[in-house]
C-alpha positions, 0 to 999 in steps of 0.5 A: 910671326905665326899666330901660335906665337902670339900669346907671348906677345900679349901683356895685360897692360893694367887694370883698365888694359887690353885682354889677351887673346889666350887664357892658356898660353902655349907651353914651350917645348924646351924646359928651362925659366922664361916669362915677360914683364911690361912696364909703362904708364897710363892716364885717363879719368875715373867717375865712381861713387864706390871706389876710393883709389889704389894706393895714392891714386884717387879714383873717387871724391872724398866728399859727396853732397847727395845720394840722388846724383851720379859720381863726379869725375877724377883725373888719374895717372896709373902705373903700367906693371905686369909680369910672369915668371914661369918654369917649363918641363918640356918633356912633361908638357908642364909649366909652373908660373907666377904673375899678375893678370887682370882681375876680371876676365870679362871687364876692365871693372876696378872693383876686382882689382889686379891679381897675382896668379901662382899656378900650373899649366898642363898639356894633355895630348889630344885632350886639352891644355889646362891651367889651375891657379890660386889668386890674390890682390897684388894691389889692394883696392880702396873703397869707402867704409860707408859710401853713403855719407853725405856732406862729410869726409868719407873714410877709405878701407882696403878691399882684397881678394883671393880665389881659384881659377881654372881654364881648359883650352883647346878641348879635344883639339877645337878652339873651344875654351872653358874657364871658371873662377871663384873670388872671395872679397873682403873689406876691412871695415865694412859699414855701408849705410851706418850714417843713415840710421838704417836697421841692422838688417838693412845694413846687412843688405848692403854688405859688399864682401862675398863670393864672385863666380865667373863661368865662360865659354869662348871659341878661338876662331883662326880665320886665317894667318893674320886674323882671329876672332874670339867670341865669349859668353859668361854667366857672372854671379856676385853672390855677396852677403848684402842681398841688395848688392848681390847681383847675377846676369850674362856677359858677352865679349868679342876679341879680334886679332890681326898681325901684320909684319912687326904690328899686332892689333888687339881689339875688345868689346864687352857687354854685361847685364846684371840684375839683383833680386832684393830691393835696396833699402836706401833707394827703394828699388831693385838694382840693375846695370848694363856695363859696356866698353872696349879696348884697342891695343897696338903692339910693335915688335923689336922698336929701335931694333931692340931684340925681345922688346915690344912697344905697346899702347892702349885705349880703353873705355867702359861705362856703367849705366845703373837703374840707381844713378848712385852706382853709375861709373865710367873709366877711360885710360890711354896707356903706353908700355914696353914689353920684354920677354926672357927665355 
């Protein structure tokens, strides 16, 4: 299997899963339908004071006893469910697609949730391969209406996203790729700080709704037939309505792929440093957080002789270390899945 074929084999396991090698997959030469599906199960732990859950899966504690402490730990079991359906116009080098992809290209941040994309890929000979897509939450995330309620059960509410994603790959035949995304965040019942007797202006500064922008530049370095290395640098802007919750900064990602016989190994590490310009009215200091983590995924083609199938397993972990302990979080998961490709 040559490196140019690997994009078809890299599923995005789940919100905490491994990132793909390519943002804009190669467009097949032949016209027709295609796609893939990846199904499985994952288990791990979650620590967060801001997240309530996904569907019936708890990610955070319903009741907390202090705003000065970091979050407690929850055991989690998550389904692996990723798919994409495509229709290709081979002669035109055009592909239409519908599928869910990881919510945030930079991290395993569950606050951004899994997204479903409806889009178009177009190969422009000698110039680039481009992708445009509209996205929306495929699985709404539950957050707390007011995360700062103490010694009472907190009520949850849905957080959804919608946005636009643009990627330009193999720019002028090089390994450079430029990607930009804009995501609008909406929360059904945003009541942050209501229980603390804050002023309207102070409550407004805690608003978690708004826009999230990502601008990324990466380079796909094809070291040889077995190894590829993809460094990525990005600017992240959480332009949220609440000044104390808005933050921006830089992110760094390094991906590595190694392929041998029927095995493919994809590893990924990342670092993100975000800062806020406004003081938090509850904790009387500006927010600043470092996010670090990584993932390792192993793929095995044709397990038990099954054609078009690829078994996969992922180990992923991230840790958010905030200057304000209340906003600390960690996530870790081990997942197993079966990937099926159809043409």
